[in-house]
C-alpha positions as CSV (number, residue, x, y, z in Angstrom):
1,M,94.0,108.2,89.8
2,R,97.1,107.9,92.1
3,V,97.2,105.3,94.9
4,L,99.9,105.3,97.5
5,H,100.6,101.8,99.5
6,V,102.1,101.8,102.8
7,I,103.7,98.5,104.3
8,N,106.7,98.3,106.7
9,S,108.8,96.4,104.2
10,L,108.8,93.9,101.4
11,R,110.0,91.1,103.4
12,M,108.8,87.2,102.5
13,G,105.1,87.3,103.4
14,G,101.8,87.2,102.3
15,A,101.1,90.9,102.2
16,E,104.5,91.8,100.7
17,K,104.1,89.3,97.9
18,L,100.7,90.4,97.4
19,I,102.0,93.9,96.7
20,A,104.6,92.7,94.0
21,E,102.3,90.6,92.5
22,T,99.3,93.3,92.3
23,F,101.5,96.3,91.6
24,P,102.0,95.8,87.6
25,K,98.5,94.8,87.4
26,L,97.1,98.0,88.7
27,A,99.3,99.9,86.7
28,K,97.9,97.8,83.7
29,A,94.3,98.8,85.1
30,G,95.3,102.5,84.8
31,I,95.9,103.3,88.3
32,M,99.2,105.2,88.9
33,V,100.5,103.1,92.1
34,D,103.3,104.2,94.2
35,L,105.0,102.3,97.3
36,L,106.2,103.9,100.6
37,L,108.2,101.5,102.9
38,L,109.0,102.3,106.5
39,H,112.1,100.3,106.4
40,Q,115.3,100.5,104.2
41,E,115.7,96.8,104.0
42,E,116.8,95.6,100.8
43,T,115.0,92.2,99.9
44,P,114.3,90.0,96.7
45,L,110.6,91.3,96.5
46,L,111.9,94.8,96.5
47,H,114.4,94.2,93.9
48,E,111.7,92.3,91.9
49,L,109.7,95.1,92.2
50,R,112.3,97.7,91.4
51,E,112.8,95.6,88.1
52,L,109.4,96.0,87.1
53,N,109.6,99.5,86.9
54,C,105.9,99.9,87.5
55,C,106.1,102.6,90.3
56,K,107.8,104.8,92.6
57,I,109.3,103.4,95.8
58,F,110.1,105.7,98.7
59,Q,112.0,104.6,101.9
60,T,111.7,106.3,105.2
61,D,115.2,107.2,106.8
62,A,113.7,106.2,110.4
63,K,115.7,103.5,112.3
64,S,112.7,101.4,113.0
65,V,109.4,100.8,111.6
66,Y,108.0,101.6,114.7
67,S,109.4,105.2,115.0
68,L,106.9,107.8,115.0
69,R,109.2,109.7,112.7
70,N,107.5,107.5,109.9
71,V,104.4,109.4,110.5
72,T,105.9,112.7,109.3
73,W,106.7,110.8,106.1
74,I,103.4,109.6,105.4
75,M,102.1,113.1,106.1
76,R,104.6,114.4,103.5
77,H,103.0,112.3,100.8
78,L,99.2,112.2,101.5
79,K,98.5,115.4,99.4
80,N,99.8,113.9,96.2
81,Y,97.6,110.8,96.0
82,D,93.6,110.3,95.6
83,V,93.5,107.3,98.0
84,V,96.4,105.8,100.5
85,H,96.3,102.4,101.4
86,A,98.0,100.5,104.2
87,H,98.9,97.0,105.2
88,L,99.9,95.3,108.4
89,F,101.1,97.1,112.0
90,P,102.4,99.6,112.3
91,S,102.1,101.2,108.9
92,T,98.1,101.2,109.3
93,Y,98.1,102.9,112.4
94,F,100.7,105.4,111.2
95,L,98.6,106.2,108.4
96,A,95.6,106.7,110.6
97,L,97.8,109.2,112.6
98,A,99.0,110.9,109.6
99,K,95.5,111.4,108.5
100,R,94.1,112.5,111.8
101,I,97.0,115.2,112.7
102,S,97.4,116.5,109.0
103,F,93.5,116.7,108.8
104,S,94.0,115.3,105.2
105,P,90.6,114.6,103.5
106,I,92.1,112.2,101.2
107,P,90.4,108.4,101.5
108,I,92.4,105.9,103.5
109,I,91.8,102.2,103.5
110,F,93.9,99.3,105.0
111,T,93.6,95.6,104.3
112,E,93.3,93.2,107.3
113,H,95.1,90.2,106.3
114,S,94.8,88.2,109.8
115,T,92.1,86.6,112.1
116,S,94.2,87.0,114.9
117,N,96.9,89.5,116.3
118,R,98.5,90.5,119.5
119,R,96.2,93.6,119.3
120,F,93.1,91.6,119.0
121,R,93.9,89.5,122.1
122,N,94.7,92.1,124.2
123,K,91.2,93.3,125.7
124,R,92.3,96.6,127.3
125,L,93.3,97.7,123.7
126,K,90.0,97.0,122.1
127,W,88.4,100.5,122.5
128,L,92.0,102.0,121.3
129,N,92.0,99.7,118.2
130,K,88.5,100.7,117.5
131,G,89.3,104.3,117.5
132,F,92.3,103.8,114.9
133,Y,89.7,101.5,112.8
134,Q,87.0,104.2,112.5
135,I,89.5,106.7,111.2
136,F,89.6,104.6,107.7
137,Q,86.9,104.8,105.1
138,K,87.0,101.3,104.3
139,I,88.9,98.0,105.7
140,I,89.5,95.1,103.4
141,C,89.1,91.8,104.5
142,I,90.7,89.1,102.8
143,T,88.3,86.4,103.9
144,E,84.8,86.3,105.7
145,E,86.7,84.9,108.5
146,V,88.7,88.1,108.8
147,K,85.7,90.2,108.8
148,S,84.1,88.1,111.3
149,A,87.4,88.4,113.4
150,V,87.3,92.3,112.8
151,Q,83.5,92.7,114.1
152,N,84.1,90.5,117.1
153,H,87.5,91.9,118.2
154,V,86.9,95.6,117.4
155,G,83.4,96.1,117.0
156,I,83.5,98.0,113.5
157,S,80.1,98.3,111.6
158,D,79.5,96.3,108.6
159,E,79.4,99.2,106.2
160,K,83.2,99.7,106.6
161,L,84.1,96.3,106.0
162,E,84.6,94.9,102.3
163,V,85.8,91.1,101.8
164,I,88.0,90.9,98.6
165,H,90.0,87.4,98.5
166,N,93.6,87.6,98.1
167,G,94.7,86.3,94.5
168,I,98.0,84.8,93.0
169,N,99.2,84.6,89.4
170,I,98.1,81.2,89.0
171,E,100.2,80.6,85.3
172,K,103.3,81.8,87.1
173,F,103.2,78.9,89.6
174,D,101.6,76.4,87.3
175,Q,104.2,77.0,84.3
176,A,107.4,77.2,86.8
177,L,109.7,74.5,86.2
178,P,111.2,72.3,88.8
179,M,114.8,72.6,89.8
180,D,117.6,70.3,90.0
181,R,117.7,69.4,93.8
182,A,121.5,69.4,94.0
183,N,121.5,73.1,92.8
184,V,119.2,73.9,95.6
185,D,121.5,72.1,98.3
186,P,124.0,69.1,97.5
187,G,122.1,67.5,100.9
188,L,119.1,66.9,98.8
189,K,118.7,63.9,96.4
190,D,115.9,63.1,93.7
191,S,114.9,60.2,96.1
192,D,114.0,62.1,98.9
193,F,110.4,62.9,99.6
194,L,110.6,66.7,99.8
195,L,108.4,69.1,101.8
196,V,108.6,72.8,101.7
197,Q,107.2,75.8,103.9
198,V,107.4,79.3,102.4
199,S,106.8,81.9,105.3
200,S,108.5,84.3,107.7
201,F,109.9,83.0,110.6
202,R,107.7,84.5,113.8
203,P,105.6,82.7,116.1
204,Q,102.3,82.7,113.9
205,K,104.2,80.3,111.5
206,D,104.8,77.5,113.6
207,Q,107.7,76.1,111.9
208,A,108.7,73.9,114.9
209,T,105.6,71.8,114.2
210,V,106.8,70.5,110.6
211,I,110.6,70.0,111.9
212,R,109.1,67.7,114.8
213,S,107.2,66.0,112.4
214,L,110.5,64.8,110.7
215,E,111.2,62.7,114.0
216,L,108.2,60.3,113.1
217,L,109.1,60.3,109.6
218,P,111.6,58.0,107.4
219,E,115.4,59.4,106.5
220,H,114.8,60.5,103.3
221,V,111.8,62.8,104.2
222,K,113.4,66.3,104.1
223,L,112.1,69.9,104.6
224,M,112.9,73.2,103.0
225,L,112.0,76.2,105.0
226,V,111.9,79.5,102.7
227,G,111.7,82.8,104.3
228,D,113.8,84.7,107.3
229,G,112.8,86.3,110.6
230,D,113.6,86.8,114.1
231,L,112.8,83.3,115.0
232,K,115.0,81.6,112.5
233,K,118.0,80.9,114.7
234,E,115.6,79.2,117.3
235,Q,114.5,77.1,114.7
236,M,118.0,75.9,113.2
237,E,118.6,75.1,117.0
238,L,115.6,73.1,117.6
239,A,116.4,71.1,113.9
240,A,120.2,70.7,115.4
241,E,118.9,69.6,118.9
242,L,116.8,66.9,117.1
243,N,119.6,65.6,114.9
244,L,117.8,66.9,112.2
245,G,120.4,69.2,110.9
246,N,120.9,67.2,107.6
247,R,117.2,67.0,107.1
248,V,116.0,70.8,107.4
249,F,116.9,73.1,104.7
250,F,117.1,76.7,105.7
251,L,117.2,78.5,102.3
252,G,116.5,82.2,103.7
253,N,114.4,84.5,101.2
254,R,114.2,83.4,97.8
255,S,113.1,85.3,94.7
256,D,112.5,81.6,92.7
257,V,109.7,80.6,95.1
258,P,107.3,79.0,92.2
259,S,110.2,76.7,91.3
260,L,110.9,75.5,94.6
261,L,107.4,74.7,95.2
262,K,107.5,72.5,92.0
263,T,110.9,71.2,93.2
264,A,109.1,69.8,96.7
265,D,106.7,66.8,96.6
266,A,104.2,68.6,98.9
267,V,103.5,71.9,100.4
268,V,103.1,72.7,104.2
269,L,101.6,75.9,105.8
270,S,101.8,74.9,109.8
271,S,100.3,78.2,111.2
272,N,99.0,79.1,114.3
273,Y,96.6,81.3,112.8
274,E,96.0,83.0,109.0
275,G,94.1,85.5,107.7
276,F,94.0,83.6,104.3
277,G,97.3,81.7,103.7
278,L,98.3,82.9,100.5
279,A,101.6,80.4,100.7
280,I,99.0,77.5,100.7
281,V,97.2,78.6,97.5
282,E,100.2,79.0,95.8
283,G,101.5,75.6,96.8
284,M,98.0,74.3,95.2
285,A,98.6,76.4,92.1
286,S,102.0,74.5,91.7
287,G,100.3,71.1,91.4
288,R,101.5,69.9,94.5
289,P,99.3,68.3,97.6
290,S,98.7,71.1,100.1
291,I,99.0,70.2,103.9
292,A,97.7,72.8,106.6
293,S,97.0,73.6,109.9
294,E,93.3,73.7,110.6
295,V,92.8,77.3,111.7
296,P,90.2,80.1,110.4
297,G,91.4,81.4,107.2
298,L,93.5,78.4,106.3
299,A,90.5,76.0,106.7
300,E,88.1,78.2,104.5
301,V,90.9,78.0,101.8
302,V,92.2,74.1,102.1
303,E,89.0,72.1,103.4
304,G,87.8,70.0,100.8
305,Y,90.9,70.6,98.4
306,G,94.1,69.8,100.3
307,I,94.8,68.3,103.9
308,L,94.3,69.8,107.2
309,F,95.8,68.5,110.5
310,P,95.3,69.9,114.1
311,K,97.1,73.1,114.7
312,G,100.5,72.1,116.4
313,D,99.8,68.3,116.0
314,A,103.4,66.9,114.6
315,S,102.3,63.4,115.0
316,V,99.1,63.7,112.5
317,L,101.1,65.9,110.2
318,A,103.7,63.1,109.8
319,N,100.7,60.5,109.2
320,E,99.4,62.6,106.5
321,V,102.7,63.1,104.8
322,S,103.0,59.0,105.0
323,R,99.7,58.6,103.3
324,L,100.7,60.8,100.5
325,M,104.2,59.0,100.0
326,N,102.5,55.5,100.0
327,D,99.3,56.5,98.4
328,R,100.0,57.6,94.7
329,A,96.1,57.6,93.8
330,Y,95.4,59.9,97.1
331,Y,98.9,62.0,96.3
332,E,97.6,62.5,92.7
333,E,93.7,63.3,93.5
334,T,95.0,66.0,96.5
335,A,97.0,67.5,93.9
336,K,94.5,68.1,91.3
337,E,92.0,69.3,93.9
338,G,94.1,71.7,95.0
339,L,95.0,73.0,91.8
340,E,91.4,73.5,90.7
341,R,90.8,75.2,93.9
342,A,93.8,77.9,93.5
343,K,92.3,78.8,90.0
344,Q,89.3,80.4,92.1
345,F,91.9,82.8,93.6
346,D,93.1,84.6,90.0
347,I,94.6,87.7,91.2
348,T,92.8,89.6,88.1
349,L,89.5,89.0,90.0
350,M,91.2,90.8,93.3
351,V,92.7,93.4,91.4
352,E,89.1,94.3,89.8
353,K,87.5,94.3,93.2
354,T,90.2,96.5,94.5
355,V,90.1,98.7,91.9
356,Q,86.4,99.0,91.8
357,L,86.6,99.6,95.5
358,Y,89.0,103.0,94.8
359,R,86.4,104.2,92.6
360,E,83.7,104.3,94.8
361,L,85.8,105.9,97.5
362,L,86.9,108.8,95.1
363,K,82.8,108.9,94.5
364,M,82.2,109.6,98.1
365,Q,84.7,111.9,98.6
366,V,83.3,115.3,98.7
367,N,85.3,118.5,97.9
368,S,88.2,116.6,97.2
369,P,91.3,119.1,97.4
370,T,93.2,116.7,94.7
371,E,92.3,116.5,91.1
372,I,91.1,112.8,90.5
373,R,93.7,111.7,87.6
374,E,92.2,108.5,85.7
């Protein structure tokens, strides 16, 4: 069976990391899986996937991920695969357009990774969104919360929706070794209480709340921000404005995230909304207490196993960090509970369910023009 995945790029993000983690396991399960990127940007995740040599990687020559030229690129590849699987906007919509324009019978699916986005929030786009969603044979929702969001905002029938929880390579994070903090940055000391947030710099991720929480915490509490994005400069300016430049460390995209998580004392994900929050599960798997904003998707994963705080509330976040610093028993219990929770999201189970869905789609396909390759 040949499956093509389509995504904007392999920047640091939940959907992107998921592809880098699942491709080797899909290949091991007998799926010939390839990747089409709508952007030529070189990133650590892309380099990591290339080194694994488990798939072909195609990159369009379009100057922007939003270029309609990408539809043509996708159309060129449809005939070579049994299933095509898209992630994130605009890749999802471009795949739908490519299928509709080419009259391709190839089954297409996409994974909805979030409970909220600008398309959902714009009520005027509801019928347009529904039209695009209807073109797909199946829509994978990464949590029940995401499924509810799709039904509420788009009105898609239940039979099109499939809940498959995201997964991570538990051993990769559990067995990672911490780094010498001075090698991460000379400004970090072993005596610091070190927080880390791994996420792209977009409005969704709200790094500003974590930065502002440092104002309410002792000088030895410091923060590593891993990732890149359009709002990175703005957050650097905020840290400087608050005189926190020597306490907030912007590390950019990194390929050593498991070790960075182990280097930190606690993991934070201060999102305005999430579909799942892969980064917080990775934090739990690293054996570090995990603190997340209480929003749909994140709350479903963290409640009862980690720490939740009201979205955007830097004061409550600071209080929770203080409690972890000052109550060792609480710190260790939170870390232990999080690790047990992370084990419920082993990537092997996610891959098994995804492969099963691919096979079901092929069985549903009538008069397929392509040979099914097992």
